[in-house]
C-alpha positions in Angstrom: 0.0 0.0 0.0 3.0 2.3 0.0 5.8 3.3 -2.4 8.9 5.3 -1.4 10.2 7.3 -4.4 14.0 8.1 -4.8 13.3 11.6 -3.3 11.9 9.9 -0.2 8.3 10.9 -0.8 5.9 8.3 0.6 3.0 7.8 -1.9 0.2 5.7 -0.6 -1.7 3.8 -3.3 -5.2 5.0 -4.1 -6.7 1.8 -2.7 -5.2 2.4 0.7 -7.8 2.9 3.4 -5.9 2.6 6.6 -2.4 3.5 7.9 -1.9 0.9 10.6 -0.7 1.6 14.1 3.1 1.8 14.6 4.0 1.6 10.9 7.7 1.5 10.3 7.8 4.8 8.3 11.0 6.5 9.4 12.9 8.3 6.6 10.4 10.0 4.4 10.5 13.7 3.8 6.9 14.1 2.6 3.8 11.9 2.6 1.0 11.9 0.1 -2.1 10.5 1.7 -4.9 9.7 -0.8 -8.5 10.5 -0.3 -9.2 6.8 0.2 -7.6 6.8 3.7 -10.1 7.1 6.6 -7.9 6.0 9.5 -4.4 7.0 10.7 -3.5 4.6 13.5 -1.7 5.1 16.8 1.9 6.1 16.4 1.7 5.6 12.6 4.4 8.1 11.8 6.1 8.2 15.2 9.7 9.4 15.1 9.6 10.0 11.3 12.5 12.4 11.6 12.6 13.3 7.9 8.9 14.2 7.5 8.5 17.9 6.7 5.1 18.2 5.1 1.8 16.4 5.9 -1.6 16.9 4.4 -4.5 15.1 6.2 -7.3 14.8 3.6 -11.0 15.3 4.4 -11.6 11.5 4.1 -9.6 10.9 7.4 -12.1 10.5 10.3 -9.7 9.0 12.8 -6.3 10.2 14.0 -4.8 7.9 16.6 -2.8 8.9 19.7 0.8 9.8 18.9 0.2 9.5 15.2 3.0 12.1 14.4 4.8 11.9 17.7 8.3 13.5 17.6 8.2 14.2 13.9 10.3 17.3 14.8 10.9 18.5 11.2 7.2 18.9 10.2 6.7 22.5 9.1 3.7 22.4 6.9 0.6 20.7 8.4 -2.9 20.7 6.9 -5.8 19.1 8.9 -8.8 18.1 6.9 -12.5 18.6 7.7 -13.2 14.9 8.2 -11.7 14.8 11.7 -13.8 15.5 14.8 -11.0 14.7 17.3 -7.3 15.2 17.4 -5.8 12.2 19.2 -3.8 12.3 22.4 -0.2 13.4 21.8 -0.9 13.4 18.0 1.7 16.1 17.3 3.6 15.9 20.6 7.2 17.1 20.0 6.7 18.5 16.5 9.1 21.3 17.2 9.0 23.0 13.9 5.2 23.5 13.5 4.2 27.0 12.6 0.6 28.0 12.0 -2.0 25.2 12.7 -5.6 25.5 11.5 -7.9 22.9 12.8 -10.4 21.4 10.4 -13.8 23.0 10.5 -15.4 19.9 12.2 -12.8 19.3 14.9 -14.7 19.3 18.2 -12.0 18.3 20.7 -8.3 18.4 21.0 -6.8 15.4 22.9 -4.5 15.4 25.9 -1.0 16.6 25.1 -1.9 16.9 21.4 0.5 19.7 20.7 2.7 19.3 23.8 6.1 20.9 23.4 5.5 21.7 19.8 6.9 24.7 17.9 3.4 26.0 17.1 3.3 29.8 16.9 -0.3 30.2 15.9 -3.4 28.1 16.6 -6.7 28.7 14.8 -9.5 26.8 16.6 -12.5 25.9 14.5 -16.0 27.1 15.3 -16.8 23.5 16.2 -14.1 23.2 18.9 -15.7 22.9 22.3 -13.0 21.3 24.5 -9.2 21.3 24.8 -7.5 18.3 26.5 -5.2 18.2 29.5 -1.8 19.8 28.7 -2.8 20.0 25.0 -0.6 23.1 24.6 1.9 22.8 27.5 5.4 24.1 26.6 4.2 25.7 23.4 6.7 28.4 24.2 6.5 30.1 20.8 2.7 30.4 20.7 2.0 34.0 19.9 -1.5 34.0 18.3 -4.7 32.3 19.3 -8.0 32.4 17.4 -11.0 31.2 19.4 -14.0 29.9 17.5 -17.7 30.4 18.5 -18.1 27.1 20.5 -15.2 27.0 23.0 -16.4 27.6 26.6 -13.2 27.2 28.6 -9.5 26.3 28.4 -9.8 23.4 30.8 -6.3 22.3 31.8 -4.9 22.7 28.3 -2.3 25.3 29.3 -3.1 27.4 26.3 -3.3 30.2 28.8 0.4 29.6 29.7 1.7 30.8 26.3 4.5 33.0 27.5 5.0 34.8 24.2 1.3 35.4 23.4 0.7 38.8 21.7 -2.7 38.5 20.1 -6.1 36.9 20.8 -8.9 36.9 18.3 -12.4 35.7 18.9 -15.4 34.8 16.8 -18.0 37.4 17.7 -20.7 34.7 17.9 -19.0 33.1 20.9 -21.5 33.3 23.7 -18.9 32.6 26.5 -16.1 35.0 25.9 -15.5 38.7 25.0 -12.5 40.7 24.1 -11.7 44.2 25.5 -8.5 45.9 24.3 -7.1 42.5 23.4 -7.8 41.0 26.9 -10.0 38.0 27.2 -13.0 38.0 29.7 -16.1 36.0 30.2 -19.2 37.5 28.6 -20.2 39.9 31.4 -16.6 40.9 32.1 -16.7 39.7 35.7 -13.9 37.1 35.1 -10.6 38.1 33.6 -9.3 35.0 31.8 -6.2 35.8 29.8 -3.8 38.7 29.4 -1.3 38.2 26.5 2.1 37.9 28.1 3.9 39.1 25.0 2.4 42.6 25.1 4.8 45.5 25.6 2.5 47.5 27.9 4.1 48.2 31.3 0.8 49.3 32.9 -2.6 47.6 33.0 -5.9 49.1 34.2 -8.4 46.7 35.7 -12.1 47.6 35.9 -14.0 47.5 39.2 -16.4 45.0 37.5 -13.8 42.2 37.7 -14.7 39.8 40.5 -12.4 36.8 39.6 -9.1 36.5 37.8 -8.5 33.1 36.4 -5.4 30.9 37.0 -2.4 31.9 34.9 -4.3 34.9 33.6 -1.0 36.9 33.9 1.4 34.1 33.3 4.9 35.3 32.5 3.8 39.0 32.2 7.3 40.2 33.2 7.0 43.5 31.3 4.3 44.8 33.6 5.5 47.2 36.2 2.3 48.6 37.6 -1.5 47.9 37.9 -4.1 50.6 38.2 -7.4 49.4 39.7 -10.5 51.5 39.2 -12.2 50.3 42.4 -11.3 50.8 46.0 -8.9 48.8 48.2 -12.0 47.0 49.7 -13.1 46.1 46.2 -9.6 44.7 45.4 -9.7 42.6 48.5 -12.9 41.0 47.3 -11.4 39.8 44.0 -10.8 36.0 43.9 -7.4 35.1 42.5 -6.9 31.6 41.0 -3.2 31.4 41.8 -0.1 33.5 42.1 0.1 34.2 38.4 -3.5 35.3 38.3 -2.5 38.4 40.3 -0.7 41.0 38.1 1.1 42.3 41.2 3.1 39.1 41.2 5.1 40.6 38.3 4.1 44.3 38.3 4.7 44.9 42.1 3.2 48.5 42.1 -0.5 48.9 42.9 -2.4 52.1 42.0 -5.9 52.7 43.2 -7.8 55.0 40.9 -4.5 56.5 39.7 -2.9 56.9 43.2 0.0 54.7 44.1 -0.4 52.6 47.3 2.9 53.4 49.1 1.7 52.0 52.5 -1.1 49.6 52.6 -3.9 50.2 55.1 -6.9 47.9 55.4 -9.3 50.1 57.4 -12.7 49.7 55.9 -14.4 46.6 57.2 -12.6 43.7 55.4 -12.9 40.6 57.6 -11.0 38.1 55.4 -8.0 38.6 53.2 -8.2 36.1 50.3 -5.3 34.1 49.0 -2.7 35.9 46.8 -4.6 39.2 47.1 -1.4 41.3 47.7 1.2 38.8 46.4 4.3 40.6 45.1 3.0 44.0 46.2 5.5 46.8 46.7 4.5 48.5 50.0 6.6 50.3 52.6 4.3 49.3 55.5 1.2 47.2 56.0 -1.5 48.0 58.6 -4.5 45.8 59.2 -7.6 47.1 60.9 -9.3 45.4 63.9 -12.0 44.3 61.5 -9.7 41.8 59.8 -10.3 38.3 61.3 -8.6 35.8 59.0 -5.5 36.1 56.8 -5.4 33.3 54.2 -2.4 31.5 52.7 -0.1 33.5 50.3 -1.8 36.8 50.9 1.5 38.6 51.0 3.6 36.1 49.1 6.8 37.8 47.9 5.5 41.3 48.9 8.2 43.9 49.5 7.0 45.6 52.8 9.3 46.1 55.7 6.8 46.2 58.6 3.4 44.7 59.3 1.0 45.8 62.1 -1.9 43.3 62.6 -5.0 44.5 64.4 -6.5 43.0 67.5 -9.3 41.3 65.5 -7.1 38.8 63.8 -7.5 35.3 65.2 -6.0 33.2 62.3 -2.9 33.7 60.2 -2.6 30.8 57.7 0.5 29.0 56.6 2.8 30.8 54.1 1.0 34.1 54.5 4.3 36.0 54.5 6.3 33.4 52.4 9.3 34.9 50.6 8.8 38.4 52.1 12.6 38.9 52.2 12.4 42.6 53.2 10.1 42.0 56.2 11.9 42.9 59.4 9.1 43.5 61.9 5.6 42.1 62.6 3.4 43.3 65.5 1.0 40.5 66.4 -2.2 41.0 68.3 -2.9 39.4 71.8 -6.1 37.8 70.4 -4.2 35.7 67.9 -5.1 32.0 68.2 -3.6 30.3 65.2 -0.5 30.8 63.1 0.1 28.4 60.2 -2.1 25.5 61.3 -5.7 24.9 62.3 -6.9 25.4 65.8 -7.4 21.7 66.2 -3.8 20.9 65.3 -2.5 23.5 67.7 -4.8 22.4 70.5 -3.7 18.8 70.1 0.0 19.8 70.1 -0.5 22.1 73.2 -2.3 19.3 75.0 0.4 16.8 74.1 3.2 19.3 75.3 1.3 20.0 78.5 1.0 16.3 79.3 4.8 15.8 78.7 5.6 18.8 80.9 3.3 17.7 83.7 4.7 14.1 83.5 8.3 15.5 83.7 7.4 17.6 86.8 5.7 14.7 88.5 8.7 12.5 87.8 10.9 15.2 89.2 8.9 15.3 92.5 8.9 11.5 92.6 12.7 11.4 92.2 13.1 14.0 95.0 10.9 11.9 97.4 12.8 8.7 96.5 16.2 10.4 97.1 15.2 11.7 100.5 13.7 8.4 101.4 16.9 6.6 100.5 18.9 9.1 102.6 16.7 8.5 105.6 17.3 4.8 105.3 21.1 5.3 105.2 21.0 7.5 108.2 
């Protein structure tokens, strides 16, 4: 079913219907797949180091996992309209891929489908609804993403961890996302989903309508040096951050509230709980927490640059890693009402009870030893 020409072009016969799994095709530069082929099996072209061009015709309805795994010289790839699913790891390790346009009927992209590939632009079809786990992990050159009308979320595809991303385009008929100044939000702009890390802007302004910032939304945004928030400090404290790199302060450091730089951070207006990551990376001279603050969650001040912290009398719990990596911090004033630092009350209570039992046992043993010693002396006398 196959003929290799002197110029190392694999020409499959017109009668070929299936390229079987793990075919020993290793040295071809190009492959001509006829319209008769409907199936490309698992690992069919795996490690085909010479393959540079591949055209998957519309007749192909099945693309197996790892079909083109580690074909690291592929530059030109055309995906036909017959496919509805890109198999797991299908183009894993294809380091020279450039622009990839999914066929118009591709509904899903499998796990690790383009893992560690050289893809620099991905055009998702209007049929694409889901992206598999790590589908775009380590696609470090990915600079452009087009989102079709059907995609509802990124899942764990890591498409939002494209460190060189400069441009996002979106089908206007998409009912789940919207773009504003090149930044991706959910439809009502309450969730900030993705800020392109490759932009040259040093300042970013966040609307007070934002309630949640998704994980990795600001991944690798090393150019940012300041964030201007249009709400109040209280509003900022109410934002839910997905992780460290969802908070632009992690890279930008400098926080502005309605155009005014926050030199010293004062939480004075009725905030009872500080959410995780809320001031991570912040550049503040001093931090003062009002008596209304009750709980400080993990990583609230991760990597922040303040020198002193004054914690109000209302704080009862400071979670583990609250001040992790705060290398400039030299002084913390703790309140007398503080009950827990780093662990839950139950853990601390159990430990204190255990220590008290050990101390009381040692004291009792000490008294017992004294009694025995005096008793022995009285016998000797």
